[in-house]
VOPAGU-2260 file (C-alpha; in pm, 1 decimal, decimal comma):
REM VOPAGU-2260
SITE   aa  ch    i         X         Y         Z
SITE  UNK   A    0   -1587,2   -3844,8     -82,2
SITE  UNK   A    1   -1317,7   -3674,6     124,1
SITE  UNK   A    2   -1154,1   -3845,7     423,8
SITE  UNK   A    3   -1106,8   -3672,4     757,0
SITE  UNK   A    4    -930,3   -3727,7    1086,7
SITE  UNK   A    5    -937,2   -3513,6    1399,9
SITE  UNK   A    6    -656,8   -3510,8    1654,9
SITE  UNK   A    7    -581,5   -3299,5    1961,2
SITE  UNK   A    8    -268,1   -3220,2    2156,9
SITE  UNK   A    9    -149,8   -2995,6    2435,6
SITE  UNK   A   10      35,7   -2686,9    2316,8
SITE  UNK   A   11     141,9   -2360,6    2481,0
SITE  UNK   A   12     -42,5   -2433,8    2807,7
SITE  UNK   A   13    -361,8   -2510,1    2615,5
SITE  UNK   A   14    -505,6   -2751,6    2362,5
SITE  UNK   A   15    -477,9   -2757,9    1982,9
SITE  UNK   A   16    -704,6   -2935,3    1736,1
SITE  UNK   A   17    -570,9   -3059,8    1400,2
SITE  UNK   A   18    -798,9   -3170,2    1117,6
SITE  UNK   A   19    -639,0   -3371,2     836,6
SITE  UNK   A   20    -841,4   -3412,8     519,2
SITE  UNK   A   21    -811,5   -3506,7     152,8
SITE  UNK   A   22    -884,0   -3234,5     -95,8
SITE  UNK   A   23   -1058,4   -3284,1    -428,7
SITE  UNK   A   24    -727,9   -3400,5    -583,0
SITE  UNK   A   25    -665,9   -3662,4    -313,6
SITE  UNK   A   26    -389,5   -3460,2    -150,4
SITE  UNK   A   27    -376,4   -3455,4     228,1
SITE  UNK   A   28    -405,6   -3112,0     387,6
SITE  UNK   A   29    -438,1   -2982,0     740,8
SITE  UNK   A   30    -621,7   -2709,9     929,9
SITE  UNK   A   31    -563,3   -2637,7    1295,6
SITE  UNK   A   32    -652,4   -2401,3    1577,1
SITE  UNK   A   33    -502,8   -2370,1    1925,3
SITE  UNK   A   34    -568,2   -2189,9    2252,1
SITE  UNK   A   35    -850,9   -2405,2    2390,7
SITE  UNK   A   36    -874,5   -2449,7    2767,5
SITE  UNK   A   37    -977,3   -2816,6    2752,0
SITE  UNK   A   38    -936,5   -3114,8    2523,5
SITE  UNK   A   39   -1316,2   -3137,0    2480,6
SITE  UNK   A   40   -1336,5   -2776,9    2355,0
SITE  UNK   A   41   -1059,9   -2845,5    2104,9
SITE  UNK   A   42   -1228,0   -3162,8    1977,3
SITE  UNK   A   43   -1567,3   -2991,6    1947,0
SITE  UNK   A   44   -1409,5   -2717,9    1738,2
SITE  UNK   A   45   -1265,9   -2988,2    1513,8
SITE  UNK   A   46   -1623,5   -3074,1    1417,0
SITE  UNK   A   47   -1675,9   -2708,3    1321,2
SITE  UNK   A   48   -1367,1   -2720,0    1097,2
SITE  UNK   A   49   -1485,6   -3043,4     931,8
SITE  UNK   A   50   -1829,1   -2892,4     864,2
SITE  UNK   A   51   -1666,8   -2587,6     703,8
SITE  UNK   A   52   -1439,9   -2806,0     488,7
SITE  UNK   A   53   -1732,3   -3019,3     368,0
SITE  UNK   A   54   -1937,2   -2714,0     275,1
SITE  UNK   A   55   -1649,3   -2564,0      76,8
SITE  UNK   A   56   -1572,6   -2889,5    -100,4
SITE  UNK   A   57   -1936,3   -2931,5    -195,5
SITE  UNK   A   58   -1937,5   -2575,9    -325,1
SITE  UNK   A   59   -1623,6   -2599,5    -532,2
SITE  UNK   A   60   -1706,1   -2944,7    -666,1
SITE  UNK   A   61   -2024,1   -2823,1    -829,1
SITE  UNK   A   62   -2010,1   -2836,9   -1207,6
SITE  UNK   A   63   -2070,3   -2463,8   -1236,2
SITE  UNK   A   64   -1779,1   -2375,2   -1013,1
SITE  UNK   A   65   -1532,1   -2630,0   -1142,7
SITE  UNK   A   66   -1575,7   -2484,3   -1492,4
SITE  UNK   A   67   -1530,5   -2125,8   -1377,6
SITE  UNK   A   68   -1352,2   -1898,1   -1624,0
SITE  UNK   A   69   -1082,7   -1651,7   -1534,6
SITE  UNK   A   70   -1308,8   -1348,0   -1572,0
SITE  UNK   A   71   -1575,4   -1513,4   -1356,0
SITE  UNK   A   72   -1319,4   -1590,9   -1089,7
SITE  UNK   A   73   -1186,3   -1233,1   -1110,3
SITE  UNK   A   74   -1532,0   -1108,0   -1011,7
SITE  UNK   A   75   -1543,3   -1358,1    -725,7
SITE  UNK   A   76   -1196,4   -1252,5    -609,9
SITE  UNK   A   77   -1284,9    -883,3    -610,9
SITE  UNK   A   78   -1597,2    -961,9    -409,2
SITE  UNK   A   79   -1387,5   -1148,8    -153,0
SITE  UNK   A   80   -1126,7    -874,1    -107,4
SITE  UNK   A   81   -1331,2    -558,3    -160,3
SITE  UNK   A   82   -1347,7    -481,1     211,6
SITE  UNK   A   83    -970,6    -513,9     252,9
SITE  UNK   A   84    -855,9    -300,3     -41,1
SITE  UNK   A   85    -890,0      68,9    -111,6
SITE  UNK   A   86   -1116,3     183,8    -394,6
SITE  UNK   A   87    -821,0     305,6    -602,3
SITE  UNK   A   88    -649,7     -32,0    -562,4
SITE  UNK   A   89    -961,5    -218,7    -673,1
SITE  UNK   A   90    -991,7       7,7    -976,9
SITE  UNK   A   91    -624,5     -52,9   -1059,9
SITE  UNK   A   92    -677,1    -428,7   -1026,9
SITE  UNK   A   93    -980,0    -409,4   -1254,1
SITE  UNK   A   94    -766,8    -229,0   -1512,3
SITE  UNK   A   95    -497,8    -497,2   -1479,1
SITE  UNK   A   96    -754,7    -766,3   -1553,8
SITE  UNK   A   97    -840,3    -586,4   -1878,6
SITE  UNK   A   98    -476,8    -630,3   -1986,9
SITE  UNK   A   99    -527,3   -1007,8   -1950,3
SITE  UNK   A  100    -806,7   -1031,2   -2206,8
SITE  UNK   A  101    -646,2   -1338,2   -2370,9
SITE  UNK   A  102    -746,5   -1556,6   -2075,1
SITE  UNK   A  103   -1081,1   -1398,0   -1986,8
SITE  UNK   A  104   -1287,5   -1686,6   -2125,7
SITE  UNK   A  105   -1043,4   -1965,0   -2042,3
SITE  UNK   A  106   -1128,6   -2211,2   -1766,8
SITE  UNK   A  107    -922,0   -2132,4   -1461,5
SITE  UNK   A  108    -787,5   -2487,6   -1441,2
SITE  UNK   A  109    -665,8   -2479,4   -1803,0
SITE  UNK   A  110    -435,9   -2178,8   -1756,4
SITE  UNK   A  111     -74,8   -2298,9   -1765,1
SITE  UNK   A  112     266,4   -2137,5   -1706,4
SITE  UNK   A  113     324,1   -2154,8   -2082,8
SITE  UNK   A  114      14,8   -1945,6   -2147,4
SITE  UNK   A  115     121,6   -1690,2   -1885,7
SITE  UNK   A  116     471,4   -1670,0   -2040,7
SITE  UNK   A  117     322,2   -1608,9   -2385,8
SITE  UNK   A  118      96,1   -1330,7   -2258,6
SITE  UNK   A  119     384,6   -1166,4   -2072,4
SITE  UNK   A  120     612,2   -1174,6   -2377,9
SITE  UNK   A  121     347,3   -1021,5   -2604,4
SITE  UNK   A  122     208,2    -762,6   -2363,0
SITE  UNK   A  123     294,7    -409,1   -2489,8
SITE  UNK   A  124     354,7    -261,9   -2145,1
SITE  UNK   A  125     653,1    -132,6   -1951,2
SITE  UNK   A  126     837,5    -378,5   -1728,9
SITE  UNK   A  127     715,9    -204,5   -1414,4
SITE  UNK   A  128     352,3    -225,0   -1529,9
SITE  UNK   A  129     395,3    -591,7   -1622,6
SITE  UNK   A  130     536,1    -653,8   -1276,9
SITE  UNK   A  131     225,7    -500,4   -1121,7
SITE  UNK   A  132     -13,7    -695,3   -1346,4
SITE  UNK   A  133     145,6   -1035,6   -1289,1
SITE  UNK   A  134     201,5    -979,6    -917,9
SITE  UNK   A  135    -171,6    -919,5    -889,2
SITE  UNK   A  136    -243,2   -1225,5   -1104,6
SITE  UNK   A  137     -19,9   -1442,7    -886,9
SITE  UNK   A  138    -209,4   -1322,5    -578,8
SITE  UNK   A  139    -541,8   -1404,0    -745,5
SITE  UNK   A  140    -433,7   -1758,9    -830,2
SITE  UNK   A  141    -303,3   -1807,4    -476,1
SITE  UNK   A  142    -650,2   -1708,5    -355,9
SITE  UNK   A  143    -803,9   -1964,8    -592,9
SITE  UNK   A  144    -577,4   -2235,6    -451,1
SITE  UNK   A  145    -589,7   -2159,1     -79,8
SITE  UNK   A  146    -949,0   -2048,7     -37,5
SITE  UNK   A  147   -1132,4   -2246,6    -304,6
SITE  UNK   A  148    -893,6   -2529,4    -391,2
SITE  UNK   A  149    -959,2   -2464,6    -760,5
SITE  UNK   A  150    -604,8   -2523,7    -883,9
SITE  UNK   A  151    -313,5   -2747,9    -789,5
SITE  UNK   A  152     -27,4   -2510,1    -874,8
SITE  UNK   A  153       5,5   -2138,9    -938,5
SITE  UNK   A  154      74,9   -2087,7   -1311,7
SITE  UNK   A  155     244,0   -1750,3   -1255,7
SITE  UNK   A  156     604,4   -1865,6   -1231,5
SITE  UNK   A  157     762,0   -1599,4   -1450,4
SITE  UNK   A  158    1038,9   -1376,0   -1317,5
SITE  UNK   A  159     862,4   -1088,9   -1145,1
SITE  UNK   A  160    1170,2    -876,8   -1085,2
SITE  UNK   A  161    1114,3    -511,6   -1154,0
SITE  UNK   A  162    1277,1    -331,1   -1440,6
SITE  UNK   A  163    1650,6    -334,5   -1376,4
SITE  UNK   A  164    1707,0      -9,0   -1563,1
SITE  UNK   A  165    1874,9     272,1   -1373,5
SITE  UNK   A  166    1640,7     424,8   -1117,3
SITE  UNK   A  167    1515,9     766,1   -1216,3
SITE  UNK   A  168    1675,9    1028,2    -996,3
SITE  UNK   A  169    1428,6    1197,0    -767,0
SITE  UNK   A  170    1363,1    1568,5    -803,3
SITE  UNK   A  171    1434,9    1811,6    -522,8
SITE  UNK   A  172    1272,2    2153,7    -493,8
SITE  UNK   A  173    1542,0    2414,3    -449,5
SITE  UNK   A  174    1529,4    2696,7    -196,6
SITE  UNK   A  175    1527,7    2943,0    -485,5
SITE  UNK   A  176    1225,3    2775,8    -648,3
SITE  UNK   A  177    1035,6    2790,7    -319,9
SITE  UNK   A  178    1139,4    3151,3    -258,8
SITE  UNK   A  179    1020,3    3252,1    -606,3
SITE  UNK   A  180     686,7    3080,0    -547,4
SITE  UNK   A  181     621,5    3231,9    -203,6
SITE  UNK   A  182     702,0    3580,8    -336,4
SITE  UNK   A  183     455,3    3558,7    -624,4
SITE  UNK   A  184     173,0    3338,5    -488,0
SITE  UNK   A  185    -150,4    3454,7    -328,6
SITE  UNK   A  186     -84,0    3407,7      44,5
SITE  UNK   A  187    -458,8    3399,1     121,1
SITE  UNK   A  188    -534,1    3090,8     -92,2
SITE  UNK   A  189    -579,1    2734,5      29,8
SITE  UNK   A  190    -311,3    2625,3    -216,3
SITE  UNK   A  191     -53,3    2858,0     -64,0
SITE  UNK   A  192    -115,6    2706,3     281,2
SITE  UNK   A  193    -104,4    2358,3     128,7
SITE  UNK   A  194     241,2    2426,7     -15,6
SITE  UNK   A  195     360,2    2562,9     319,0
SITE  UNK   A  196     249,4    2246,8     499,6
SITE  UNK   A  197     399,1    2014,2     237,3
SITE  UNK   A  198     726,9    2204,4     251,7
SITE  UNK   A  199     760,3    2187,8     631,4
SITE  UNK   A  200     627,3    1833,6     688,1
SITE  UNK   A  201     685,4    1616,5     380,6
SITE  UNK   A  202     345,2    1455,2     428,4
SITE  UNK   A  203     152,4    1285,3     148,1
SITE  UNK   A  204    -108,3    1492,2     -32,5
SITE  UNK   A  205    -391,9    1264,9      86,8
SITE  UNK   A  206    -273,6    1319,1     444,4
SITE  UNK   A  207    -259,6    1693,0     382,5
SITE  UNK   A  208    -619,9    1707,8     260,4
SITE  UNK   A  209    -729,5    1491,4     553,6
SITE  UNK   A  210    -598,3    1733,5     816,9
SITE  UNK   A  211    -852,7    1885,8    1053,4
SITE  UNK   A  212    -785,0    2155,4    1311,2
SITE  UNK   A  213    -783,4    1908,3    1598,2
SITE  UNK   A  214    -471,2    1754,9    1438,6
SITE  UNK   A  215    -272,7    2072,6    1509,3
SITE  UNK   A  216    -119,5    2122,6    1853,3
SITE  UNK   A  217       1,1    2481,6    1865,8
SITE  UNK   A  218     135,7    2444,8    2220,2
SITE  UNK   A  219     358,7    2146,8    2142,4
SITE  UNK   A  220     425,0    2250,9    1779,5
SITE  UNK   A  221     312,7    1918,3    1631,6
SITE  UNK   A  222      78,2    1782,4    1367,5
SITE  UNK   A  223     -85,0    1443,1    1421,0
SITE  UNK   A  224    -162,3    1245,1    1105,6
SITE  UNK   A  225    -442,3     996,7    1171,8
SITE  UNK   A  226    -656,4     998,3     856,8
SITE  UNK   A  227    -645,5    1094,5     490,7
SITE  UNK   A  228    -864,7    1225,0     209,7
SITE  UNK   A  229    -943,1     930,4     -17,2
SITE  UNK   A  230   -1164,0     820,3    -300,5
SITE  UNK   A  231   -1458,6     634,8    -145,7
SITE  UNK   A  232   -1624,0     475,1    -448,9
SITE  UNK   A  233   -1619,0     441,5    -826,1
SITE  UNK   A  234   -1824,9     760,7    -862,5
SITE  UNK   A  235   -1519,3     963,3    -759,2
SITE  UNK   A  236   -1675,3    1060,7    -426,8
SITE  UNK   A  237   -1404,7    1163,7    -181,3
SITE  UNK   A  238   -1403,1    1170,2     196,4
SITE  UNK   A  239   -1202,9    1102,5     510,7
SITE  UNK   A  240   -1066,1     751,2     546,2
SITE  UNK   A  241    -804,3     549,1     736,0
SITE  UNK   A  242    -436,2     564,8     652,9
SITE  UNK   A  243    -280,0     294,5     439,9
SITE  UNK   A  244     -35,9     144,5     691,6
SITE  UNK   A  245      32,9     144,1    1065,9
SITE  UNK   A  246     352,8     341,4    1002,2
SITE  UNK   A  247     147,2     621,2     849,0
SITE  UNK   A  248     -11,6     705,1    1184,5
SITE  UNK   A  249     232,7     949,5    1341,1
SITE  UNK   A  250     287,7    1284,3    1511,5
SITE  UNK   A  251     549,0    1511,7    1357,1
SITE  UNK   A  252     708,9    1833,3    1487,2
SITE  UNK   A  253     668,0    2159,5    1301,8
SITE  UNK   A  254     878,6    2477,3    1321,3
SITE  UNK   A  255     738,8    2799,8    1473,7
SITE  UNK   A  256     737,7    2959,5    1127,9
SITE  UNK   A  257     472,1    2711,3    1010,0
SITE  UNK   A  258     279,1    2736,4    1336,2
SITE  UNK   A  259     257,9    3115,5    1296,7
SITE  UNK   A  260     125,5    3082,4     941,7
SITE  UNK   A  261    -135,3    2826,7    1051,2
SITE  UNK   A  262    -249,5    3038,9    1347,3
SITE  UNK   A  263    -308,4    3337,2    1120,1
SITE  UNK   A  264    -483,0    3112,8     866,3
SITE  UNK   A  265    -707,1    2954,0    1131,3
SITE  UNK   A  266    -850,0    3295,4    1220,8
SITE  UNK   A  267    -999,8    3325,5     872,2
SITE  UNK   A  268   -1060,9    2958,8     786,3
SITE  UNK   A  269   -1429,7    2862,5     789,2
SITE  UNK   A  270   -1397,9    2483,4     758,1
SITE  UNK   A  271   -1294,1    2203,3     992,7
SITE  UNK   A  272   -1055,6    2071,9     727,1
SITE  UNK   A  273    -744,6    2285,0     692,6
SITE  UNK   A  274    -732,4    2246,5     315,1
SITE  UNK   A  275   -1090,3    2208,8     183,7
SITE  UNK   A  276    -981,8    2111,7    -167,1
SITE  UNK   A  277   -1192,6    1833,3    -317,3
SITE  UNK   A  278    -936,6    1623,5    -503,4
SITE  UNK   A  279    -563,5    1550,3    -462,7
SITE  UNK   A  280    -535,7    1591,9    -840,2
SITE  UNK   A  281    -608,7    1963,4    -807,5
SITE  UNK   A  282    -313,5    2005,8    -570,1
SITE  UNK   A  283     -88,5    1804,7    -803,6
SITE  UNK   A  284    -185,7    2021,9   -1100,6
SITE  UNK   A  285    -140,7    2344,1    -904,7
SITE  UNK   A  286     209,4    2243,8    -792,8
SITE  UNK   A  287     319,7    2151,6   -1144,7
SITE  UNK   A  288     183,7    2475,7   -1283,5
SITE  UNK   A  289     330,0    2711,4   -1022,7
SITE  UNK   A  290     655,6    2547,4    -905,0
SITE  UNK   A  291     862,1    2455,7   -1208,9
SITE  UNK   A  292     664,3    2139,7   -1296,1
SITE  UNK   A  293     736,1    1981,4    -956,8
SITE  UNK   A  294     500,9    1716,7    -821,2
SITE  UNK   A  295     357,8    1719,1    -470,8
SITE  UNK   A  296     574,6    1413,9    -398,9
SITE  UNK   A  297     883,7    1624,7    -467,6
SITE  UNK   A  298     810,8    1805,8    -140,6
SITE  UNK   A  299     837,9    1469,5      33,3
SITE  UNK   A  300    1171,5    1399,5    -135,6
SITE  UNK   A  301    1296,5    1747,2     -47,5
SITE  UNK   A  302    1193,6    1710,4     316,6
SITE  UNK   A  303    1359,7    1369,1     352,0
SITE  UNK   A  304    1688,1    1462,0     186,1
SITE  UNK   A  305    1712,1    1786,3     384,4
SITE  UNK   A  306    1675,9    1591,7     708,9
SITE  UNK   A  307    1931,0    1330,3     601,8
SITE  UNK   A  308    2177,9    1592,8     483,5
SITE  UNK   A  309    2155,6    1763,4     822,4
SITE  UNK   A  310    2237,5    1451,3    1017,1
SITE  UNK   A  311    1894,2    1317,8    1113,5
SITE  UNK   A  312    1924,1     939,2    1134,7
SITE  UNK   A  313    1739,0     720,9     883,6
SITE  UNK   A  314    1514,9     557,5    1145,7
SITE  UNK   A  315    1386,8     898,4    1258,6
SITE  UNK   A  316    1338,2    1014,6     899,1
SITE  UNK   A  317    1136,5     699,7     825,0
SITE  UNK   A  318     919,3     763,1    1131,9
SITE  UNK   A  319     853,0    1125,5    1031,1
SITE  UNK   A  320     765,6    1021,9     675,3
SITE  UNK   A  321     544,2     734,8     788,4
SITE  UNK   A  322     757,6     491,2     587,3
SITE  UNK   A  323     973,2     191,8     669,3
SITE  UNK   A  324    1349,1     222,3     706,8
SITE  UNK   A  325    1397,2      -2,1     402,4
SITE  UNK   A  326    1179,3     223,8     187,8
SITE  UNK   A  327    1378,8     530,0     290,1
SITE  UNK   A  328    1708,8     354,6     218,9
SITE  UNK   A  329    1593,4     233,8    -123,0
SITE  UNK   A  330    1446,9     570,5    -220,7
SITE  UNK   A  331    1736,7     785,4    -106,0
SITE  UNK   A  332    2029,2     545,0    -149,2
SITE  UNK   A  333    2213,6     777,6    -386,0
SITE  UNK   A  334    2194,0    1052,1    -126,1
SITE  UNK   A  335    2334,1     808,6     126,6
SITE  UNK   A  336    2618,7     746,8    -117,6
SITE  UNK   A  337    2683,6    1120,0    -145,9
SITE  UNK   A  338    2686,4    1157,5     230,9
SITE  UNK   A  339    2926,1     864,6     264,9
SITE  UNK   A  340    3155,0    1033,6      15,1
SITE  UNK   A  341    3139,7    1354,7     218,6
SITE  UNK   A  342    3219,7    1149,8     527,6
SITE  UNK   A  343    3525,3    1007,3     351,1
SITE  UNK   A  344    3657,0    1359,7     293,7
SITE  UNK   A  345    3585,6    1460,3     652,5
SITE  UNK   A  346    3754,0    1148,2     789,6
SITE  UNK   A  347    4066,8    1220,2     587,9
SITE  UNK   A  348    4074,7    1573,7     725,5
SITE  UNK   A  349    4019,9    1452,9    1083,9
SITE  UNK   A  350    4278,5    1178,8    1092,6
SITE  UNK   A  351    4547,1    1308,4     853,5
């Protein structure tokens, strides 16, 4: 039977309750909550915490749950996180679990670091894919420990550093490639407008397909990105959904040349969505087929490097892309190096 103690103290102009308890392994742990107006409120909430702890301990101490296998826990984990992860992420996680077939029927508590090392060494996958698989696995085991107290230590202790091979150089779409495309493409098609928007904004393809006409401000020459076109379920149904991160919500300026194209297009467009194409894959395939095998993400690279090369600071570029500054630096570091080299030449000319 677990032991408990409840204590209260004043903190940050209020009261905090702290519940100390022994877990199923006899290790002392604590749970706390603060912000109560009175000591009595804090103490009463301590009883709520104790009740929750007892219920969880009873649940996890049942014979059925203590003998849970990895694949059974994987289903439990996916159930717990399904409302916090996107459908594509859940599907990717499910695929990762398939790569771990060696431990599917093993009891969760019997999985050791040695077993994880052996699986990692024998897994016929690229280093980057292994990194993704075992990062997910580490997160799953952390969930087992913190939420269900099913394990003492996380067995994923292998080096999770990504492949140290030289980073593949990003591809930039040249002005000539774009000029050739715009001369030959059907200017009345949705795909033509899609390419125009990608070229002038660098937005993600999901953001592009999520644009509706109320996102376009022709007076201020801006586009507001506040949603995206995403996969909604395993049946490949697509629809409008929230953006992935807070940084992704943004308003970006557009040049008059794009505004003019969109105004003309709006007069003949019959849908609320600017680009009523069902799947991002169709845009990817179109781009590869018509613009020298370039991906839609190459527009994003082209947009970012053009801004950087013309003196736009990294913080502003990150804001326009909906990325963090660190992501922009890591992605375009070699361009930063080139610009520093150009600066060296300019400095020599200025001061010599």
